[in-house]
N, C-alpha and C positions, 0 to 999 in steps of 0.2 A: 850707675846702674848697679843696681845689687842684683848679687845671683843666689839664690838658694843653693849651697852642695847637695842639700838633702833631698833636692828634686833630678838630679843629673841621673842618667841611667848608668855609670858607671860607679856613681856610691851605693847606687840602690842593688844591684849586679856583685860588687865586692860583697855587702853586707849580707846579701842571701846566699853568699858562697861559704863566707863566713858562719853563715848558722850552719848550715848542713855538713862541714864540715866539723863542725866543735856537736853534732848530733851524732855523725859517723862515730867519732873519737870515742862517745860516751857508749855506743853501743858495744864498740869492740872490748872498752874496759869490764862493761859490764856481763856481756858473753865471759872471759876472761874470769870475775868474779864469782860468778853460777858456776864454771866449771871448778872451780878451787872448791865450791861449797860442795857437788854432789862427791869429790874425789878428796878430803881436806890431805890425808897421808901423803898425796904425790901431787907435783906437777907436772907431769907425763902428760894429763888428757889438758891442761892448758896450753903446753908446748908443742902438742899436736895439730891443736886448734890453731896458732899461730901458725905452723909450720904450713899447713893448707892452704889457709889466708892468703900469706905471702905467696905462697906457689902458683899457687891460684893468679895474682894481681901478673904476676912472671909469667905464665905461660900466656893466658888472657886478656892482660893489657893492652899490648901492642897490636893483639888481632881486633880485638873491640873495637879501640884508637881509628885503626885505619877503614874497619865497617865504618864507623861513624863520619869521618873524613869523605868519603867516597860515596856516602849517601846523600840524594837530593832533599835537603832540608826546606820546609816549610813551602814545598811549592803550591799543591794547591789552596793552603791557606793564603798566602801571599795571594795568588791569581784571584779567591774571592775578595779581598781586600781590592783590590784593584778597580774589581768590574761593581763593586759598592762606591766606590770612590766616584766611579766613572758617572754611575746611576745619579748621584747626587746623595746617598743616604748619610745621614747623619752618622748614625751608627758609623759604618764606616769612615767618616773623617775621626772618628773620636777613636776608633782603633790606628788608623794612622797617624794620629801627634803620639799614642802610645807605644807605636812601635819604633820610632824616630830613632 
């Protein structure tokens, strides 16, 4: 039995995370270059941006992470999917298959 590894949810999720991380880092690098272009005689503006960005992650990262962990996610959507499946809706079957 052959399995197509590109269709597994773990591979798709890992690929999406990789693309998002590359995009995020590209924006951070681009903003640094833009700030250097604004003030080419000094790197102070870029340093302030880096310090503020790192400080925001340090201060708010754990707070937002705890908030996300304690918030019930997808409860309404899962109820709608379950109702669709119970009613025999074909779209519900498709969504249920995709969320496995």
